[in-house]
Every structure is written in structure tokens, then in C-alpha cells.
C-alpha positions as CSV (number, residue, x, y, z in Angstrom):
1,X,0.0,0.0,0.0
2,X,1.0,3.6,-0.5
3,X,0.5,5.9,2.6
4,X,0.3,9.6,1.7
5,X,1.9,11.9,4.2
6,X,1.1,15.6,4.0
7,X,3.7,18.2,5.0
8,X,4.7,21.8,4.7
9,X,7.3,22.3,2.0
10,X,9.9,24.0,4.1
11,X,13.3,22.3,4.5
12,X,12.7,21.6,8.2
13,X,9.1,20.3,7.6
14,X,10.3,18.0,4.9
15,X,13.1,16.7,7.2
16,X,10.5,16.0,9.9
17,X,8.2,14.3,7.4
18,X,11.1,12.1,6.3
19,X,11.7,11.1,9.9
20,X,8.0,10.0,10.1
21,X,8.3,8.2,6.8
22,X,11.4,6.3,8.0
23,X,9.7,5.4,11.3
24,X,6.6,4.1,9.4
25,X,8.6,2.1,7.0
26,X,10.6,0.5,9.8
27,X,7.4,-0.3,11.7
28,X,5.4,-1.6,8.7
29,X,7.6,-3.7,6.3
30,X,6.2,-3.4,2.8
31,X,4.5,0.0,3.3
32,X,5.3,2.7,0.8
33,X,5.2,6.3,2.1
34,X,4.7,9.2,-0.3
35,X,5.4,12.7,0.9
36,X,2.9,15.3,-0.3
37,X,4.5,18.8,0.2
38,X,2.2,21.8,0.5
39,X,2.8,25.5,0.8
40,X,0.8,27.1,3.7
41,X,-0.4,30.7,4.2
42,X,2.0,30.9,7.1
43,X,4.9,30.1,4.7
44,X,3.7,32.7,2.1
45,X,3.0,35.7,4.4
46,X,6.2,36.5,6.4
47,X,6.0,40.3,6.9
48,X,3.5,40.3,9.7
49,X,3.3,38.6,13.1
50,X,1.3,35.4,13.2
51,X,-1.3,36.8,15.5
52,X,-2.1,39.6,13.1
53,X,-2.9,37.3,10.1
54,X,-4.9,34.4,11.6
55,X,-2.7,32.6,14.2
56,X,-1.4,29.1,14.2
57,X,-4.1,27.9,11.8
58,X,-2.1,29.4,9.0
59,X,0.4,26.5,9.4
60,X,-2.3,23.9,9.3
61,X,-5.4,24.8,7.3
62,X,-4.2,23.8,3.9
63,X,-3.0,20.4,5.3
64,X,-6.3,20.0,7.2
65,X,-8.2,20.6,4.0
66,X,-6.2,17.9,2.2
67,X,-6.5,15.5,5.1
68,X,-10.3,15.9,5.4
69,X,-10.7,15.6,1.6
70,X,-8.9,12.3,1.6
71,X,-6.0,13.6,-0.5
72,X,-3.5,12.5,2.2
73,X,-3.7,9.8,4.9
74,X,-1.9,11.8,7.6
75,X,-0.1,15.1,8.1
76,X,3.1,16.0,9.9
77,X,3.4,19.1,12.0
78,X,5.9,20.7,14.4
79,X,4.1,20.2,17.7
80,X,4.2,23.9,18.7
81,X,2.5,24.9,15.4
82,X,-0.7,22.8,16.1
83,X,-3.6,24.8,17.3
84,X,-4.8,24.1,20.8
85,X,-8.4,23.5,19.7
86,X,-8.5,21.2,16.6
87,X,-11.4,20.1,14.5
88,X,-13.3,17.1,15.9
89,X,-12.6,15.2,12.7
90,X,-8.9,15.4,13.2
91,X,-6.8,13.6,15.8
92,X,-3.2,13.6,16.9
93,X,-2.4,9.9,16.4
94,X,1.3,9.8,17.4
95,X,4.4,11.8,18.4
96,X,8.0,11.1,17.5
97,X,10.5,11.1,20.4
98,X,11.0,14.6,21.5
99,X,14.4,16.3,20.8
100,X,16.2,19.1,22.6
101,X,13.5,21.5,23.9
102,X,15.8,24.5,24.4
103,X,16.1,27.7,22.3
104,X,19.5,28.7,20.9
105,X,20.8,32.2,20.7
106,X,22.7,33.0,17.5
107,X,24.8,36.1,17.5
108,X,26.1,36.1,21.1
109,X,27.3,33.4,23.5
110,X,24.6,34.2,26.0
111,X,21.7,36.6,26.7
112,X,23.9,38.4,29.3
113,X,26.6,38.9,26.7
114,X,24.4,40.8,24.3
115,X,25.5,44.4,24.0
116,X,23.4,47.1,25.7
117,X,20.5,48.0,23.5
118,X,21.1,45.1,21.1
119,X,18.4,44.2,18.6
120,X,17.1,40.7,18.6
121,X,15.0,39.3,15.7
122,X,12.1,37.2,16.7
123,X,8.4,36.7,15.8
124,X,7.6,34.8,19.0
125,X,5.7,36.8,21.8
126,X,7.1,34.3,24.3
127,X,10.7,34.8,23.3
128,X,10.3,38.6,23.1
129,X,8.7,38.8,26.6
130,X,11.3,36.4,28.1
131,X,14.1,38.4,26.6
132,X,12.7,41.8,27.8
133,X,12.1,40.3,31.3
134,X,15.8,39.3,31.5
135,X,17.1,42.4,29.6
136,X,14.7,45.3,29.5
137,X,17.3,47.3,27.5
138,X,17.1,45.0,24.5
139,X,15.0,45.8,21.4
140,X,13.2,43.3,19.2
141,X,12.3,43.3,15.5
142,X,10.0,40.9,13.6
143,X,11.8,37.9,12.1
144,X,9.6,35.4,10.3
145,X,10.5,32.7,7.8
146,X,12.3,29.4,7.7
147,X,15.6,28.9,9.4
148,X,17.7,29.9,6.3
149,X,15.6,33.1,5.9
150,X,16.1,34.2,9.5
151,X,19.9,33.4,9.4
152,X,20.2,35.4,6.1
153,X,18.4,38.4,7.7
154,X,20.8,38.1,10.7
155,X,23.8,38.0,8.3
156,X,22.5,41.0,6.5
157,X,22.6,43.0,9.7
158,X,18.9,43.4,10.3
159,X,19.5,42.4,13.9
160,X,22.4,41.6,16.3
161,X,21.0,38.2,17.3
162,X,18.1,35.9,16.9
163,X,16.7,32.8,18.7
164,X,15.9,29.5,17.0
165,X,14.7,26.1,18.4
166,X,17.6,23.8,19.0
167,X,15.6,20.8,17.7
168,X,15.0,22.4,14.4
169,X,18.7,23.3,14.0
170,X,19.8,19.8,15.0
171,X,17.3,18.2,12.5
172,X,18.8,20.4,9.8
173,X,22.3,19.3,10.7
174,X,23.3,22.6,12.3
175,X,24.4,21.1,15.6
176,X,27.2,23.7,16.0
177,X,25.1,26.8,15.5
178,X,24.3,29.1,18.4
179,X,24.4,28.8,22.2
180,X,21.8,26.8,24.0
181,X,19.7,28.8,26.5
182,X,18.9,26.9,29.8
183,X,15.2,26.1,30.4
184,X,15.6,27.9,33.7
185,X,16.4,31.1,31.8
186,X,13.9,30.6,29.0
187,X,11.2,28.0,29.3
188,X,10.3,26.7,25.9
189,X,7.1,27.0,24.0
190,X,4.5,24.3,24.7
191,X,5.1,21.2,22.5
192,X,8.5,22.6,21.3
193,X,10.7,19.9,19.8
194,X,7.9,17.5,19.3
195,X,6.7,16.2,15.9
196,X,3.0,15.5,15.7
197,X,1.2,13.2,13.2
198,X,-2.4,13.9,12.6
199,X,-5.0,11.7,10.9
200,X,-8.8,11.7,10.3
201,X,-10.4,10.6,13.5
202,X,-11.4,6.9,13.4
203,X,-9.6,6.3,10.0
204,X,-7.5,3.1,9.4
205,X,-4.5,5.5,9.3
206,X,-4.8,6.0,13.0
207,X,-3.8,2.5,13.7
208,X,-1.0,2.6,11.2
209,X,0.5,5.7,12.8
210,X,-0.1,4.8,16.4
211,X,2.6,2.1,16.2
212,X,5.3,4.8,16.0
213,X,4.0,6.9,19.0
214,X,6.5,7.7,21.7
215,X,4.4,7.5,24.8
216,X,6.4,9.7,27.1
217,X,6.5,12.5,24.5
218,X,2.7,12.2,23.9
219,X,2.0,12.3,27.6
220,X,4.1,15.4,28.1
221,X,2.7,17.2,25.1
222,X,-0.9,16.4,26.1
223,X,-0.2,18.1,29.5
224,X,1.3,21.2,27.8
225,X,-1.6,21.4,25.3
226,X,-4.1,21.0,28.2
227,X,-2.4,23.9,29.9
228,X,-2.8,26.1,26.9
229,X,-6.5,25.2,26.7
230,X,-7.0,26.0,30.4
231,X,-5.4,29.4,29.8
232,X,-7.4,30.1,26.6
233,X,-3.9,31.0,25.2
234,X,-3.4,32.0,21.6
235,X,-0.4,32.8,19.5
236,X,-0.3,36.3,21.0
237,X,0.0,35.0,24.6
238,X,3.5,34.9,26.0
239,X,3.6,31.5,27.7
240,X,6.3,28.9,28.3
241,X,5.6,25.4,29.4
242,X,7.4,22.1,29.7
243,X,6.2,18.7,31.0
244,X,8.5,15.8,31.9
245,X,7.8,12.3,32.9
246,X,9.7,11.5,36.2
247,X,9.2,8.1,37.9
248,X,5.9,7.7,36.1
249,X,4.5,11.1,37.2
250,X,3.9,14.1,35.0
251,X,5.9,17.2,36.2
252,X,4.5,20.4,34.5
253,X,6.2,23.8,34.6
254,X,4.8,27.0,33.3
255,X,5.6,30.7,33.0
256,X,3.2,33.5,32.0
257,X,4.4,36.9,31.0
258,X,3.0,40.3,30.1
259,X,3.6,41.3,26.5
260,X,6.5,43.6,27.5
261,X,8.1,41.1,29.9
262,X,7.8,43.4,32.8
263,X,5.5,41.1,34.8
264,X,5.7,37.3,35.1
265,X,4.4,34.4,37.1
266,X,5.7,30.9,37.2
267,X,4.9,27.6,38.9
268,X,5.2,23.8,38.8
269,X,2.9,20.9,39.6
270,X,3.2,17.1,39.4
271,X,0.6,14.3,39.3
272,X,-0.2,10.9,38.1
273,X,-1.1,10.4,34.4
274,X,-4.7,11.3,33.9
275,X,-4.8,13.8,36.8
276,X,-5.8,17.3,35.7
277,X,-2.6,19.0,36.8
278,X,-2.8,21.4,33.8
279,X,-6.1,22.8,35.0
280,X,-4.9,23.0,38.6
281,X,-1.7,24.7,37.6
282,X,-3.5,27.2,35.4
283,X,-5.9,28.1,38.2
284,X,-3.0,28.6,40.6
285,X,-1.0,30.8,38.2
286,X,-4.1,32.9,37.2
287,X,-5.0,33.4,40.9
288,X,-1.5,34.8,41.6
289,X,-0.9,36.6,38.3
290,X,-0.6,40.4,38.1
291,X,-3.3,42.2,36.1
292,X,-1.1,42.8,33.1
293,X,-0.6,39.0,32.8
294,X,-4.1,37.9,33.8
295,X,-5.8,39.8,31.0
296,X,-3.9,37.9,28.4
297,X,-4.9,34.5,29.7
298,X,-8.7,34.4,30.1
299,X,-8.4,35.6,33.7
């Protein structure tokens, strides 16, 4: 049989789709996997922040349409690009093992080493708020586009530094590029470094894909996505979150920030799989959050 795998057409997206293809072929001898690349609205429009042009759905809507129309059997996404609330007809069937969750700074060895008033290119409200919380003197400019585009803009002098996900750089073979930022300094985006495979709910593809699921990654990402849902957080909301599985328990950390980074609140909670630790942590953080933070998160 030929299994059709939808993917964005960017170099990183294709690399991740190839990882899924290889995992499927290893798990199902005799299966043929065809990659079906598509260009999304998010790829085409790069001069505005994501929140201004429709949010995370701009990464997924073209792939969703193809999936629901039966033109592909499954779609591959970067986990952090998948909207918190998805159509009922679409289900995340598997996650590949998670990679390095950290951000990397390109242009300086550390955030502390950035020159006074340095300009950092980023399109992420989370990264912007975290940077300004640590270094209020910094300035940020909008950087969107794939990894190569952002690096080219940095090389052209449009900014002094930029931040990229370590996992994406590693998957593109750029292991030596940039300096990793500790998660204690910058908590990553929810679902960062995870690769999600979506299928039509209840379709035969669900069983085919489920075989390659990495259970600890899925458990952690489900907790992080549940946290976003509890916050009613969108792509404009500066939020970092990371769940880990420790001795069979889910340990969930989160940080909320005001848009300018001046105000922040953080916390951690652990519980057994199936416990609503995301909801409990969200309620705790919102109860303690300053007004500038609370108004961004459904509080």
C-alpha cells in the first residue's frame, strides 16, 4: 500500500516528514510512504506577526483541508504549530520522540553577553517577553520565515542576534550553530521539539500511525496542550511550558508573562497520568498573576 503523508514544503518540515516516513517504513515492512508537500499561508506571508494574520491555523489549514478531503492519509506538523483546539474530525495519532527542547541564541554566547540595547530578531511573543524580562534594554524586530531566511536576515545586519529552536537546527544538521539557553532562563514553547502526526479521527491511518508513537512525549505534550486550553492562550500570549515524565509522574512547569516582559508568574505541579494537573496549575497561576498577565490568559 502507499501511505500519503502531507507536510509543509519548508526544509525543516520536509526533514521531519522524512523522519516520520522512515519510522513508518521500519514499523510496517512493505508499506510505501509518499510525501505530499504543500505551501501554507504561514509560509507565504512573512512580513507580519502570526497573531495579526490568523494565528497558528495558517500553518495547518491547507493540510487540514487535504486530510479531510482524503487527499492524504496523515499530516506531519511541528508540535508547537498545532492549534490548541482542533477540528473534531482530526486527531493527533502519534508523536515522535522529543528532541532538545531548548532555544539557541545566534549572535552572542549568552543573553547576558548581548550588548546594551542590542536588537534581537524574533516573531515569538514568548521569546520577546522572556528576553525583555531578562534584559529590558534590548529591542526586538519581527523575524519570520524558515531557518535559512532568518539566518540570512541576521547575516544582512537586520538584527544583532536571533533565537531558534535547538531541535530544528539539529534536524537540519546545524548542531554547531548558536548557544543553548537553559530552560531555567527561557522556558520553551508548549510542544516545542515534538513532531506530531495527525489523521482523520477513526480512520485506518490512526492504527498505522499509532505504532510509532513515543508514549512519554505524547503524555508530556498532552499536558502542555491541556495547559494552553486552560489558559485560553493563543499565539499572541507569552507562555512557556514544559512537562517531563519523572518516575511515572507528570511534572509540569509553566511561565506566563506580560507582553512587554515586565510582569511574570511561574509555577510547577506534578501528578499521576490522567490527573488534571494542567487545570490545577492554570488556576494557581491565574490566581497569583498580576493584572497585566491575567488579562492575556482568560483571567
